[in-house]
VOGU-3710 file (C-alpha; in Angstrom, 3 decimals, decimal comma):
1> xxxxxxxxxx> 85,272/88,855/130,182  88,774/87,584/130,701  89,965/89,468/127,479  88,642/92,740/128,997  90,276/92,007/132,341  93,685/91,245/130,789  93,344/94,270/128,478  92,804/96,494/131,509  95,671/94,880/133,459  98,219/95,106/130,751
11> xxxxxxxxxx> 96,924/98,532/129,900  97,836/99,596/133,399  101,062/97,737/133,463  102,444/97,276/129,875  104,587/94,180/129,620  107,423/93,534/129,107  109,667/96,485/129,873  111,068/98,742/127,099  114,404/97,464/125,827  117,435/99,838/125,543
21> xxxxxxxxxx> 118,474/98,217/122,303  116,992/96,115/119,514  119,473/93,767/117,911  119,637/92,227/114,411  121,988/90,052/112,376  123,381/90,932/108,928  122,350/87,488/107,331  118,533/87,667/106,918  118,373/83,941/106,589  120,263/83,128/109,766
31> xxxxxxxxxx> 117,338/82,799/112,280  115,252/80,472/110,091  118,326/78,297/109,467  119,112/78,101/113,238  115,559/77,271/114,223  115,471/74,487/111,576  118,661/73,056/113,015  117,335/73,367/116,628  114,584/70,898/115,711  116,857/68,622/113,795
41> xxxxxxxxxx> 115,967/69,697/110,281  119,397/69,933/108,698  117,888/70,395/105,166  116,236/73,622/106,317  112,839/72,684/104,893  110,524/72,946/107,855  110,755/76,785/108,231  111,328/78,895/105,057  113,652/81,891/105,065  110,664/84,106/104,516
51> xxxxxxxxxx> 108,185/82,641/107,037  104,750/83,953/107,995  105,020/84,474/111,721  102,320/85,178/114,316  103,313/86,505/117,730  100,264/85,804/119,640  100,193/88,059/122,666  103,170/90,264/121,559  103,203/92,797/124,393  105,290/95,879/123,893
61> xxxxxxxxxx> 108,156/94,543/121,880  108,206/90,779/121,087  106,763/91,256/117,587  109,450/93,863/116,856  112,368/91,517/117,966  110,804/88,812/115,820  110,539/91,092/112,722  114,268/91,951/113,186  115,161/88,258/113,365  113,161/87,476/110,163
71> xxxxxxxxxx> 113,641/90,474/107,880  112,456/88,389/104,850  109,399/87,215/106,656  105,972/88,803/107,418  105,266/89,191/111,166  101,791/89,734/112,708  101,685/90,807/116,305  98,452/90,536/118,255  97,595/91,787/121,728  94,575/92,978/123,774
81> xxxxxxxxxx> 96,444/95,934/125,421  96,102/99,273/123,560  99,018/100,907/125,555  101,283/97,949/124,838  100,623/98,200/121,107  100,948/101,924/121,068  104,529/101,548/122,491  105,194/98,735/119,968  104,047/100,969/117,019  106,187/103,890/118,193
91> xxxxxxxxxx> 109,291/101,825/118,359  108,481/100,022/115,095  108,417/103,460/113,455  111,677/104,526/114,982  113,264/101,252/113,695  111,900/101,655/110,311  110,274/98,121/110,332  108,139/97,359/107,332  107,599/93,654/107,833  105,419/93,716/110,971
101> xxxxxxxxxx> 101,740/94,306/111,385  100,326/95,031/114,853  96,666/94,246/115,597  94,530/94,791/118,731  92,707/91,539/118,895  92,074/88,620/121,287  93,680/85,254/120,515  90,402/83,719/121,630  88,440/85,567/118,949  90,628/85,276/115,817
111> xxxxxxxxxx> 89,885/82,960/112,944  93,357/82,353/111,474  93,463/78,943/109,769  96,669/77,286/108,551  98,098/80,713/107,854  101,512/80,705/109,744  104,768/78,755/109,410  105,788/79,793/112,935  103,688/80,862/115,841  105,224/82,372/119,043
121> xxxxxxxxxx> 103,186/82,578/122,230  105,169/82,916/125,451  103,562/83,589/128,733  100,117/84,027/127,236  97,761/81,090/127,309  98,163/80,675/131,075  96,550/84,036/131,560  93,316/83,017/129,813  90,191/81,696/131,474  90,493/78,353/129,404
131> xxxxxxxxxx> 94,026/77,729/128,180  92,732/74,856/125,920  90,491/77,136/123,960  93,365/79,546/123,448  95,902/76,841/122,481  93,417/75,464/120,040  93,378/78,869/118,300  97,183/78,773/118,068  97,169/75,314/116,683  94,490/76,068/114,063
141> xxxxxxxxxx> 96,588/79,019/112,965  99,626/76,899/112,159  100,223/75,502/108,680  100,577/71,628/108,486  104,064/70,905/109,829  104,367/74,364/111,233  106,316/75,217/114,500  104,789/76,647/117,665  107,011/78,126/120,318  105,062/78,070/123,648
151> xxxxxxxxxx> 105,874/79,079/127,159  103,619/78,414/130,157  104,183/78,681/133,858  105,695/75,680/135,715  103,385/74,763/138,627  106,216/74,126/140,932  107,919/77,466/140,070  104,767/79,447/140,793  103,807/78,020/144,147  105,208/81,102/146,028
161> xxxxxxxxxx> 103,737/83,599/143,543  100,354/81,969/143,635  100,252/81,983/147,390  101,265/85,621/147,565  98,538/86,606/144,974  96,001/84,849/147,238  97,291/86,716/150,258  96,804/90,046/148,513  93,280/89,147/147,522  92,518/88,152/151,194
171> xxxxxxxxxx> 93,931/91,583/152,373  92,074/93,289/149,592  88,687/92,003/150,737  89,146/94,568/153,626  89,537/97,509/151,227  86,566/99,727/150,313  87,917/100,398/146,832  89,258/97,556/144,686  91,249/97,845/141,532  94,746/97,017/140,107
181> xxxxxxxxxx> 96,218/100,180/141,527  94,882/99,365/145,038  96,101/95,733/144,740  99,564/97,017/143,611  100,044/99,348/146,490  98,878/96,664/148,932  101,252/94,087/147,352  104,271/96,422/147,438  103,564/97,276/151,105  103,224/93,549/151,940
191> xxxxxxxxxx> 106,376/92,636/150,085  108,389/95,473/151,810  107,116/94,547/155,232  106,812/90,759/155,079  106,957/89,578/158,819  108,514/86,114/158,428  111,830/85,006/157,399  111,277/82,054/155,071  111,208/81,256/151,276  108,453/83,675/150,682
201> xxxxxxxxxx> 110,544/86,532/152,263  113,582/85,577/150,038  111,450/85,717/146,900  109,856/89,003/147,879  113,233/90,603/148,676  114,254/90,033/144,946  111,247/92,041/143,808  111,879/95,239/145,787  113,742/97,003/143,043  112,081/95,641/139,970
211> xxxxxxxxxx> 110,033/97,856/137,661  106,288/98,259/138,421  105,173/96,328/135,348  107,444/93,345/136,330  106,244/93,367/139,928  102,562/93,472/138,788  103,046/90,650/136,431  104,800/88,463/139,017  102,508/89,108/141,937  99,144/90,644/141,210
221> xxxxxxxxxx> 98,143/89,152/137,836  94,406/88,559/138,043  94,206/85,352/136,015  96,736/82,609/135,991  97,150/78,834/135,438  100,286/76,788/135,686  101,275/73,334/134,439  103,500/70,311/134,973  105,242/68,669/132,035  102,593/65,937/132,150
231> xxxxxxxxxx> 99,591/68,256/132,067  101,121/70,429/129,439  101,808/67,337/127,256  98,138/66,234/127,707  96,853/69,690/126,888  99,048/69,879/123,655  97,803/66,446/122,607  94,189/67,519/123,091  94,875/70,298/120,604  96,457/68,052/118,044
241> xxxxxxxxxx> 99,998/69,176/118,930  103,163/67,227/119,822  105,845/68,493/122,139  108,933/68,318/119,933  111,662/69,646/122,212  112,369/71,896/125,164  113,774/75,262/124,533  114,871/78,243/126,614  112,937/81,366/126,131  114,487/84,807/125,291
251> xxxxxxxxxx> 113,273/86,152/128,679  114,916/83,205/130,536  118,154/83,657/128,625  118,160/87,331/129,606  117,477/86,786/133,303  119,711/83,693/133,607  122,357/83,672/130,879  123,917/80,448/132,178  120,707/78,506/132,213  120,976/74,972/130,737
261> xxxxxxxxxx> 118,210/72,462/130,174  120,610/69,570/130,999  121,618/68,880/134,534  125,187/68,185/135,699  125,956/65,917/138,665  129,296/65,588/140,245  128,519/61,994/141,212  129,186/59,752/138,243  126,499/57,271/139,041  123,830/59,964/139,081
271> xxxxxxxxx> 125,057/61,493/135,903  125,136/58,068/134,144  121,544/57,401/135,315  120,375/60,835/134,256  122,063/60,554/130,856  120,419/57,199/130,173  116,945/58,593/130,547  114,734/59,222/127,446  113,971/62,809/126,540
//
């Protein structure tokens, strides 16, 4: 049921937005080399130059970006949304990509087993009814020693979004007709006429000019979980995975180019205490 719900939602609001450019590098081995070095493999053995890659929940373009990064590899992109995959196929044809295969399938239903060197799933498992079931599918698909790039919502970052989603549902209970379009119109109206000046109002002010798909994903997604570092680590361990290192997602780099995992304090004592902490 959750697969159908998400398929309908992202069919109505295909995500992410369509890029104006697709970039690639001249050296076809560069991305694999850089990823190996990111995880401390200076011999470049963990990820081959021609990896088998699965983009699980690829949306409209993530599989295409990945195929351009790994031109020697074979990329599989999976998604439940037909309109999202149609957009991806159209762009793949324009780009002349021959190393990407796009499939309409649910991550929860696939039977991939030790098939991929590298699995990418960003912003996906937290939109499933049981994220553990979904993550187990990703872990099962990895070859022994393979690399999984995972992004889930931070519970503290989603407090305002979650509260607003609940407010929309409370208002929506008064509507005779329910549906994504009705919820979207209600959410836009509420965001544009929020009556209180507070943190919620500041967040909503930043959404007034964003595209419909981004607004919908932020504020009316029908199914959502969020995690702390501790709960994510526990979830990973329950699926036989180990958190190796933090990384900054492509989306985060785009929205905040100066983002840095490491904090910088002007106070020397604070900086010294912070630097002495384990990873």
